[in-house]
N, C-alpha and C positions, 0 to 999 in steps of 0.2 A: 155856245157851240152850235154850229150849223147842223141841220138835219142831214143824214146821209141821203144820197141820191139813189132812189129805188132801182133805177135801171142800170147802174154801173156794173153789177154782176153779170148782166146780159150784154155787155158791150160787144164782145166778139160776134155773137149771134146777130145783134142789131146791125153791126157794120156789114156783115155778110149779106143780110137780108136787103139792105139798101143798095149795096153795090151790085147785087144780082137782079135787082128789080127792073122791070120794063118801064116803069113810070118815069116821066121826066121831071115832074115837080111834085111837091108835097104841100098840103095846106096845114093849117093849125090843127084841124080835126084829124087829119091823117097822122100827125105826130102824136096826138092824144091816144089814138088806137095803137099805133106802132110801139110807143114807149110805155103804154099803159099808165098814163099820167093825167092829171087834172088839167082843165083848160088854162088856168093861170101858169102852170109849169110849162105847158106847151107854148104859150105866148112868150115866156121868158127864153125858152130854147130858140124860138123863131127870131128873137131879138139878137141872138148871137150870130145869126147867119145873114148873108146878103139876100134880101127878099125883093120880089117884084110885085107891084100891085096891079092886079087885073080886076077891074071893076071894084067891088068891095072886098075882094079876097087878096090876101098876101100869100105868095107862093115862094118856096125855096127850091132851088134846083137840086136834083138828086146828087149831082157831083159835089156841090157845096156841103150837103149833109153827110155824104160818104166821107169827104175829106175831114170833116170835124170828128166823126166817129173813129176814123182811122187814127187821127192824131190823139184822141183820148185813149184809145185802146193801147197805143204805143207808149203813152206817158207813164212815168213811174207813179205819179200822183194825179189821177184823172180829175179829182175835185179841184185841185190847185190850177190845173190846166183849164178847166171849165171856167173858173173864176177870173182867169187872166184876160 
């Protein structure tokens, strides 16, 4: 059985925070702080999103992250949607 995702209960607040944010891109460390997750979990989340490499950093666009969070928030089973 897979471990429950710790930030699922906060999906609506996370989606709102990202969609209202002034920042255009998020790094892996930004995701760690925002989602309150460990580096490996943040990297796994980054792998689900289209990322752009700038130097040594991977960045995801705010719109892509917001779209993922909106899709998960609207899903009947966010865990299944995340795994798909």
